[in-house]
C-alpha angles and dihedrals in degrees: 000000000000138000127234125184111251111253118236111264120235125235118276121209092207098048127051119220119255091243087062093050103046135056106257089204089069114117093239091053090050092046091052088061093052099054119085099231094171088068091066091046090058104032099041091049087078090068089067106061096160119092094198132085134028116336114262124251116278110275090220090057093051094043091048093049091051091050093049093043094058096034092057099030097245134154124234092265094043096051092051091047093050090046089064091053101040120070091192090059090051093049090048091056093049105263118153100196130032111269124211098194132061112270094219140000111266089240088067089072089058092054092046092053090051092048100048095039125185094320092056095051090046087061087055089055091047091055091052089054090051091048089051090054093050094047095045093240089124126038119231092228093052094062092077094057117061142169117222128198139153132232138173120259104200123216128231097262133123120249103282113245124166094236093052093047094048093048093046091049091051092050092050092051092048091050092050091049091052091048091052092047094245119148110217123211090236130353098191090218090148103037102039100057091048090048092049090052090049091054090060091049093051090050091050091050090047091238092142097166091058090042093055091047092052090045092054089050092050090048089053091053091054092046093051092052091048094051092045092053091046091056090057094046093109090061092064112086121228113276144085093312093054090050091052091050092049092049092049092049091050093050094046091048090053090048094052094047099045120104134204092273101031120136118245096018121189114240098169130022094214091047108034092163093068114125128212106229126187112202099173095252118158095215097043118032096184133020124198115215138062135305116254126195116211127192121194134174114265091234116046100008094246112168110240099165141014130170137166122232115199118203096045098262124192112277094237092056091058097053097083095053092044093054090046090055091049092052091049095049097042098034087224132117111245109232099178135023121186117202140164128254092274088078097063110135093027095148095215111145104164094066129048107246122197115200120205113257095028114143106166115093095359114144122203090257092052091044089056091051091046090058088060091065094089090057089082091065096071089043089058089046091054091048088057100040101034096027134038102261092108093077131015116214096183120102127247134355092299088055089053091051094049095044094050092055092046090053088056089052091052092050092052092048090054090049092051093045091051090049093049090046091054092049093050091048092050092050093049091047091052092048093049091047091051091049091049092052090049092053094047098048098075092049091050091052092048091051091052 
């Protein structure tokens, strides 16, 4: 696969250009002029080393769709469907004439994310920071002072209960055995689902002794199917199917041998890297996902860094890497970082770090900046409610890393659009006020 720059389209007598159809004062039209699209044309071309085959999709189209997807909280299918309906979306992604068909299949976005990786999406975040500078949404001086905090980005998994995990593991093993042509001694397709349902009923009725007994029986069913499939492992020839069977047997074995306090527990078979994180929230005791560190400017709440940390590390141990990412993306030396008390013992010496609640050696100017630390909390809330940070649909730890950065891009895009919208509204208000004064002056003179 290769990439070729899109040639400039000629005028068409039967079709008007998009610039003649839309209002160029619209915030998306203004934002399209602020982003350096040529950067993606040159840098992303390195992800397509082959010179054979059909040319790749335009990088501007893919970058624009990713921006719009996370700015408006859309899925892969929804952003492509809305692109067909919205001329502003099409102009933002570089189209010249209005298109009536989807530009790509939604699955192309999946392949692009895998190809560009975390480095590629960090370039997307860098370009939103540059666009924020050009538009005035972010002040140049504010980039050197940041607030850093962590949150949990949950994964798309069901609440992990033992009965659900045992039953799902058994069904997966039975399906793999059928695909490999292996006849099991007993599949428990009739007994196990009824027993899993009974476990939930016993728990609801608070009959915990019966619940534990039924749970042990269900666990035994899963173990018997696993051992039966393992005995027939030599009958499966080497290949992709054998690798899938081996991986499933390894995961189910871990599931059956884990205890209540085991390290590295499995909470979902399709996402074994999910962590159980307790953040001390009254409404949600535990959250299942990955820890994400977010860095925003102290004034304005512009996202200048976001990174996922699998394994639920201590907050203070993530501060150094987070500040390093911010300096790389903004090309600025961070002079001050404001954090909460969870970052005590961070070990960062190159940057001045203010910890919430500190009293010794705090000047009035620093105390004023320290009060701005809590401003990052509503920004994280907006990233979850208005953006897509609340739940990550991408698979694996690399999916977590990519999705966290893209959520930061979407937050910055919303900030820039709101800033451009406010500027356009102020200009129109001033113009209408001036026209109103001009129309009223003659009547005022006549009345005098």
